[in-house]
N, C-alpha and C positions, 0 to 999 in steps of 0.2 A: 510561114516561117517561124518552127518553134522555136524556144529560150534559149535552148543549148545551140543552136546551129546560129544564131544569132551573135552568142558569145564565143563563139567558135571563128566567125569573122573577123570579129571584131578584136580578137589576140592575134590572129594570123596577118593583119594591117600591122599592128603592132610589131611584131616582129620580124616584119617583113621590112618595114621605116626605120625603125629606131635604132638596130644592129649597125645600118649601114651608116648612119649619122655619127654614132659613137665611135666606128673604127674611122671615120674621117677626120672626127674632132682629136683622136689619138696620134692622129700621122704628125710624124716626128718633122720640126723645125726644119725648114732649110733656108733660111732668110738673110737676106742682104741688110747686115746692120752695121752702124757705125758704132764705136763708142763714146760714151757722152760722160762727160767729168761734171757732177755735180757739186758746185760750189754755193753753199746757205751762206744764208746773209744773218742768221739770226742761228741758232743751237734749233736743233732739229732735224738735221741730215743724219740718215743711218747710215752712215760709211759714205762712199764717193759716189753711190749710183743711186740711191733714191732719199728722199724726202719721209719724214714720218708726224703725222699727225695724232696726239693722244686720244682725242674724242674729250666730251663733254662741252663746256662751253664752246663759242666758236671761235677757231684760233686762226691765225693766217700766218702761211710761210710763205717764205723770198728765196730764191736762190738763182745763180749764174748757169748757165749749161753751158760750157765748153767742147767744140768739138771739131773737126776736122773733116771736111765733104771731098771725096774724091773726085777728080773731073772726069764726069762720066755726060759730056755734052746736055745732051735735054732729058735725061733720066731727073726726075723729079725725087724729093726727098720728104720725109714727113714727119715733124713731132710727134710723137703718138704716148698719151699713157691709157693705163689700160682705166677701164672704168668702176672705179672706184667711188664710195658715196663723199661725193666732193660738191658743197655749194658751188664752187666757182672755179673755176681755170682760165688764167690766163697768162698766154705766151704774146712777147714782142721782143723788137731787137732791129736795128739800124733804117727804121722807117718801117719796118715788116710789122703789122698788127692785124694778125686774124678777129673772128669774134669771137668773142666771150664764149664758154660753155659750162655747163655744169649736171652734175646727176640728178638734179631735183626739178630740171627744166624743160622745157620744150628746145630742141635744137633751132637754133636762128637759121633765117633764110640764110641760103647761100654755105652752111654751113657744112663739111665736108665730111664723106665716110658713116653719114647717118641717115640708117634706111629704115624699116619698119620696126627691128630691133636694132638699136644701138649697141654699139659693141665695143666703146672706146670713144676717148677725145683724141681728134687729129686735128693738125695744125701743117696744112700742106707749107713745106719752105717755099721761097722764089724760085721760079723756075731755072735751070742752068746756074744755081750755086755752088759755091766750089771752094775749098781752101778752107783757115779758119776760120769759124766763125761762135759768137758768144751770143747767147740770147739771155732771155731773163723769165724766168717762169713765177709766176705769183698763185698760191691756193688760199682756199677759205673753206672751212669744213670746221664738223663737227663729232664726226664720226671716225672712229679710232681706223687710220689706216697709213699703210708705206708706199705711195705711188714711184714706180721706175720710170725716169723719163728716158724715152727709146727714139732714136734715127733712123727709120724705116725707109726701102725703099718704095714707092708708091704702090708696087705690083705686089711686094708682102705682105703692105699694111688692107688690101683689098682682099687678098686669100687671108689674114687674121681675122676680118670683120664675117667673110664666107664661113671660115671655123665658126665663130659664136653663134652666128646665125642659124647654122646646122644645129649646134647645141641645145640653142633656146628652141626652134621648132622640135628637136626630138623628147625634149622633156616635156613639153607643153601639151605633145601628140601622143605621148605615154599618159599622162594623168589624165587627157580629156578621155581617150581609149578606157580607162579605166572608170570615170565618170560614168560614162554611156553604158557600160555593163554593168556597174552596180547600180544604176536605176532602173535598167530591165528586167536586173535579180528582185529588186526591192515591189517593183512592180508585178511581179507574180508571187512572191511569196509574203509581202509585206511586213517584215522584219525589222523591227525599229533598228536593228545594229549595222544593215545594208545603208541605212536611212543615215545615220550616223557617218559610216564610213564616206559617203557621198560628201557630208559637209567637210570632212577631214581632208579630203581629196581637192577639192575646190580650195581651201585653206591654205592646200600646198602648192597647187597653181597660184595662188596670190603670191604666196611668199617669193617663190621664184620669180614672178614678175614682179615684184616691189625689189627684190636685191639685184635683179639684173637691171633696174631703173626703165625698165620697161611699160609700169604700171602710172609712172608718174605724168605720161599724156594727159591721165584724165585729171581735170583743175582741181577736185576738190582733194585728192591726194597730192597734188603737186603745192597746195598751199599746206599743207601738214606738215614737209619737208623731213626732216630725219624721224621726226615722231611718227610717222608713216611706216617709217620700216620696221621700229622699235614696235609699234599696233600689230604689224605683220608677225614678225617675230615672235612676241607672246600672244598673240591667238592660234598661230600654227602649235603653237608648244601645249597651249591650254586643249584645244581640240584633238591633238595628236595623245597626249597623255591620256584624257577622257576615252579615246578610242581602243587606245591598245589595254586599257586597265580593265574595259566591256568585255573586249575580245581574249584577254586571259582569263578572265572569269572568276577576277580577285574574291567577290563575295565566296564563291566555294571552296577558295583557300582554307588550307589548314594553319596560316602563319596570322594570329593577330594584327600584328603591324604591318600586314600585305593589303588583307578585308579593307586596314583604315586609312586607305590612300585613293580614297575619292576624295577625305577632305583636303588635301594637296592639291589635287585637280581640281577644288573648288576654289583654292586657294591662287591658283596660276589662271583661273577664269576673273577672279578680283582684280589678278595684277592690268587686267586689260584695261583698268579705267585708269591708271598712270600714264599712259601719255595722250589722253583726252584732257587733263585738267589744265587748264590754262595758268601754270604757274612756274614761271622761269626757275623758280630754285629745285625743283627736280627734274630739269631739264637735263643738267649733268651727269643726272646719276642713272638715267634709264642706261644706256649701254649695260652698267653693270648688271643692273637688275635683270635684262632679257639674257646678258650674257651667263650669269648665273642661274636662273631659270631651267633653260636648255642643259646646264651642266648638270643641275639636280634631276630633272625629266627623264631624261635619257637613260641613266643607268636604272631608275625605280621602273622603266616600261621594261628592261631589258628583264630585271630581277623579276618581274610581273609575269613575264614571257616562258622564262624558264621553268617557273614554278608550273604555269599552264602545263606546258610542256612534258613535266613531270606528271602532271593529271591525265595526260592522254590528249589534250586537246590540238585536234590538227593542226601542222606547220609552224608551230609555239615557238619549236625551236629553232626553224629558219629563220624568224622575224627575230626572235633574239640577235641570232649571229647578225642578220644585218642591221640591227640597232648598233652593236657593238661598232659594225664597222661604219655606220653614221655618227657614231661618237668620234672616233677617229678622222675620219675626216673633217668633221666639224671644227674640232681641233685643230688641224692642220690649216683649216680656213682663216681662225683664227689666228694662229702661229703666223702666217704671211704676213695680215694687218698691220700685227706688232713689228713687222722687218725682222721676225727670228728667221724664219725659213724664204726659201726662192720662190716668186710668183710662178707659176706652171698652171697646166691645163686641172692635175689632179688637186692640188693646193687651192686653186680658184673656183672650181665646179666638181669637184669630189664629193661634197656634201649633196648635190643636186641630185647624183648618180645615185648617190646611195637612199636618198629620200625616196624616187623612183622606183629601187630595188626593195625597199622597205613597203612601200605601197602597193607594189606588184605582189612581192610574198604573202601580206597579209590580206591580199582579195581572193587569193588560193586558197588560204587558208578558212576564210569566210565561205568561199564558194563550197571546199568539201564538208561544212557543215549542213547543206541544201536539206540533204537526207534526213539528219537530225530535226531540221526545223520544221520541212514538211512532215514530219511524223509528231511534231511537238502540236502541231498547226490541227492535220488530223485528230488528232485526243482532244483539244480543245474544240473541234466540232462536234466529236462525239459527247464528247461532256454536255457540251452546250444543247445538243439534242435529246439526250438525253434527260437533263433537268426540265427542257421544253413539256418532253413526254410526261414528266413525274407531273409539271406543274398543272399541265391539262387533264389528267386523270385527278388530280387533287380534287380539282375545280368544278369537275364532271361528278364526283364522286359526294362530294358537297352538294350539287346540283341536285341528286336523283333523291339523297335524303332529305333534302328540304320540299324536294317535289311529294314525296312518299306521306311527311308529315302533314302538309295542305292537303293532299287530295284524300287520303285514309281519315280525315278528321272525320270527316262527313259521310262516310261509303258506310252502306248498311252491313251488317255481317255477313252474310253471302256474296258480297260484292268488293270485298276488301282482297283477296288473293287475285282474282281479275284486274283490280286497279292497279296493285301494285306488280304485278308481272308482265303488265300492259309497257308501267314507265320504266323498268327494266330492258325488255326487249328494243323500248325506243334510244334507253340512252347507251345499251349496247350494240347500235347499229349508228351512232356518234361516236364512240369510240372508236370503230372498227373502219366506220366509212362504207357500209354496206346499206345494203336497201331493206332490208327484212331479217327478223330473228323470231323465233317462238319461243313458248315456254308449254310445255307438254309433262302434266301430271294427274295425280288421282287421289282422293281421299285428304285434300287439304283444307283445313277451315271449311269441310261442311261440303265440298266441291266432291263430288262422286268423280266426274270429269273437267280437267284444269286444262284449258287451251288461251291462249295467250299469245298475241303478236304485235309487231309496230305497227305495219299497214294497215291503210284505213279499209283494205276490200275484204269481202265478208268469208273469205276461205283463203289463203295466198295460196301459193305453190309449194312454198317450204311449210307450210302448216299441212297440207293435203300429203306430201310425203313424211313429216313425223308422225302424223297418225295411221299410216300404212304402214310405218317402223316403230310403230308403239310397242310391241313385246322388247324390238333390240333398246327403245331408249330408255323404256322401264331398268332394262337391266344394268345397263350402264351408268342410270340414276343412281343404283346404288354403290358406285365406286366412291372414295375417298378424295378422288380428284378427275380433272377434265380430261377427255382422251379424244383419239380422231379416231373417226370409223367410216369406210367407204358402206355403201346402204344402194344396193340393187332391188328395188322396190320393198318386198319385209323382210328382205335377208342380208346379210352382214355379206361383203365379199373381198377381194384381193386384187381384184381389176382394176390396173391402175386408169382405166377408162369409165369407172364406175365414179358416178359424183363423190366428192367427199364431204363429212360432216362433222362439227367439234360440238361435242355434247357436256356441258358443264353441268354436274350433280350440284343438286341442292339440299341441305341437311335438312332434313323435315322428320318429326317423332315422326317413328314406326308406328302405321304401315304405311302412311303417304308416304309419295313420292314425286318429284319434279327435277326437271333439266330446262336448262335452256340448249336450245340447240339454233346452233348455225349453219349455212353453207359456208364451204373453205375453196376458195378458186386457186389458193398456190397448192402445189404440190409436196410444197415442204409443209404445209399444213400453217396454224396460228403458231407464234412466237410465244417462246415460255411466259415473257413480261407482260402479253397480252389477254393469255387463258389465264395468268393469276387475277390479273386486275377482273375480267369476267366472273369468276368466281366471287372476288372480293363486292363486285357489284349486285351477286346474287346474292352474299350472304345477307347485306344490307338490306334488300328486297326483304327476303324472308324475315330478318328482324324486324321491321318495321310494321308486315304484314302481321307479325303473331304478336308483336305489341298493342295494334291497334283492334285484331279481333279480343285479344284480351280484355282492352278497357271497355269492349262492348257485352261481354260477359259479366265484367265486375259489375257493372251499371243494373245487370238482371239478379244478381243474387247476393246475398251480404254473407255468402262463406268465403268471399275472396276478397284479397288484402286489395282494397282501393287503387292504391299505388302501383305494385308486381304484377297483378293477376294472379297471383300465388294466392293459398290458402291462407285466411288471416288466422289469430292465435286461437280464437274461441274454436273453430274447423278444425285446427290443428288438435287440440285437445280431445276435440270429439273423436277424430279419427283413432288418436292413441287409446282412449278409452274402448274402443271396439276392439284395437288388436288384444287387448289386454283382458277381454271378457275370459272366461273359463274354456270355451268352447276352442279359443284361439290361443291357449297358450302355451300349446304344445310345437307350434309351427315357426318357423324361424323368422325374426325379426332384428332388423338394425335401423340405427339413426347416424343420422349424419348433424353435428350443427355446424353450420356455416358460418364463417363471418370476414366482411372485406376489409382487407388490411388499409391502413391508414384512410379508411373513409373521410374523417375530417379533416384531412387535409385536403380532401375534393372537393369537401362544401367551399372551407375557408379560401382555398384559390380560385376557383370558380363558381362559386353559389352553390345556392342551395336547391336551386332548378336543375343545375346541371349534376346533384347530387341523385335528385329524384330519377332522372334519365338515366343515371348509371343503375341503379336500384332495379330498375323497369328492364336493363339490359342485361345484367346480371343474372335476374330471374329468368328471361326468356333463355338465354344460353343455358342457363341449366335447365329447364322445362324440356330443352331439345334433347339433352342427353339421356333423359332419363324415360322408363316406359307407362304406358298407360296407366299402372293400375300402382306405379310409384306416387308419394304424394309430397308435394313441397309447397311449402308456408313459409312466410315473414313470421319471425318469432318476434321479433322486436326491434326497430334502430334499421344498423345494415349487419343482421342475422338474422340464417334463414335455416330452417328444420327440414330434412327430408327423413322422411319414412321408408322402408326399402323393404316390405313385407316379401317374405318367401326368401330371404337373401340373410345366407351366413356371413361370419365374418370376413373369411377371404374373400367371397362376391363381394362384399360391399366396400374391402380395401379398393380392390379394382373399379367401383364404379367413383369411387371416390375420388383417386386417383387421376381417373377420365375428368371428372366432373374439374379437378383442380385446373389439370392443364388447357380444358375447354378454355376456360376465363382468362389463362393466364397467354393464349396463343391469341385471343381475340382485341380487335381495337372498336373502343365507342367513340363514336361519332358524336361532336358535340360542336355547334355552330362553327363547322369547319373546321374544328382540333380534333385529334385523336385522343382520348382519353386510354390509358395501360390500365388495368387493375389485377390483383392477385386475391386470393382466398386464402381463408385456414380453414383446417375441416377438423373437428373432434367428431370420432367413431368411436360407436360402441353397441355391441348385439347384445340382445335377450341373455342372459342366463338361466338356469332352471329353476332359480329361487328368485328368479323380478316376479312377482305377485302385483306389482303396482309402477306406475310410469316412472314415479317421481326417480327410483333408482337406476334405470338406463338413462334418464336424460342427465340425472347427476353423473355418471362416469362419461355422457358423453358431453356434457360440457369444463370438466377438469381435465378431458383430453384435446378439447381446443385452446383450454388456457394453457395446455404442454406447448401445441402449437405455438401457440404464440410466442412463447417464454423463449421457445427452441429457433427462432428468426423468422417467423408466419411464412405464409405459401407453400404450407407441406399438410400433411396428412399425417394427423397422430390419432393412434389405436388406441384404446382404453384398457389396459390389461388388469389381469385380475387383482392387481393391490389398489386399484381404485376401488372401492366399497361406496 
């Protein structure tokens, strides 16, 4: 059975059981009652029909009850008092002394009309009694009350007890139903608000049990006496205010005062300590504290829910209306105990009906938020899954970079690319959870035919398919982004039955080419994020392979800078001198002065080792964007110089911008961190009057200075004004 079905069954049970009980409770009285005149021994009578205890320290009230019983044969009459919170109730007269009764004690053996749910204090008069009667009634109590002594027929007493029992069972059944439904919802969506509401329902049931006197059958509570009543009232007050503030989402309110009402809830929780303190001096003030607490908390809760209704919280307006009804019925209950209004069903039990009503409406309002809660949980799940995927990729990325550094450090020059791309294939398989991946290429780092695969077999089926479709792979290797292609042998196909492959191009210096090839089982292909991740892994592999190969070449020649693998200063000067020979003066020539922005900060924050790594990475990225005939050299520190033979100013400006964008869009890996860099470029083209390289370099240097002065990460072209 699903969760909605369970909730429907519980609600149907509640609807079937509760309304009949309330209907029986509201049945009009049709009693046989004898008029009783109360003659108090001391001040305290509130008229001729009731006594009054003001509350505070324990007070005693005594009175003589005068009434006349009709001659009704064997009909039995009962002295009856409603179950007000009295410490002791004693009746006597004419040798008749029934057992003493009390609100905070277990009914004595043989005490009449005391079932599972005691409904009042009943003292059966001697059978057959008739005519004028005078009894003595002694009361003791510390809780405000205005009991009304009544003389009823035994039949009417049993009817009254049945009615009170029906009311109690209805209230407890309603709260139990709400509790079960709430726990069922909490087990499904794990929203803490439902758990808080469940605690509220338990506190409401506890308050009802204590207020009706049913809970004092528990020895521990019986020992607390009136303190147990104030403890239950203050506890319910605190949990109810907390729950309603959370339901109304006061933290999202536009009212600063309402947003601060959490402090009032905390103060309500602090008041719970008062009934537990063994200080007689505070006992008398507990009733005033408890009464003041609910008189403050209920209007605040109503205000909060009205504000929530304005913000569109489901059932908030209905909850606020029910809270106002609860406030009115609680006020009527208090007025009854003060003797201001007559005792009756609504005055005595109206607040319990209102608590059930508030609880039911609050449950409906919270249930209507299930879709919002489920959507929030789904969003949290997706966010957590996305975060886990990113973390997993970062670990994989760092692992590939470290593996490339370790393995390529000792690899010979002609094995650098195969080693790097074999590691790339292995990490691509780990990323996607597949068994094989292949890199197919040509002309990179001295390898005419480049084939790397993750599997240990001689030539895997995927590698064979890639070799057969070599022309298709080469075509898509020149793309700037990954693609999905269906390949049938050596031909591309649109037939959905033909195997589908993902081809991830690897950016290599022309004319070399290479691509990562994977078999895709899903008809939808790989997700965009997966393709981007593969492209990033490919970029790392190419970068490290290029760095490793450059490092080997640098050891073989003194023309290159030992750190970056680019030309050193001496080689750049020689290349410039060749470009300024008389035979070459008519050919176009441009130079680019490149400076890494804020490079000192990289050294200061991450160390010089990181700075050197950044220099190598920048050089490799720049080199990948240039033609074989172009010259890249490290001019000094973090400055690079690019010679562009055969390029005029317009073409060189395009190249310079491409170099700047390549550095800006790349991320450099350093010990699991991503270092982002930008460069400033000064560009100058040879003019007709330039017979020496120094004039051209001076203009490019001034252009670089202008790029730095204008904010960095830009290309500045030397105008004619730069002499």
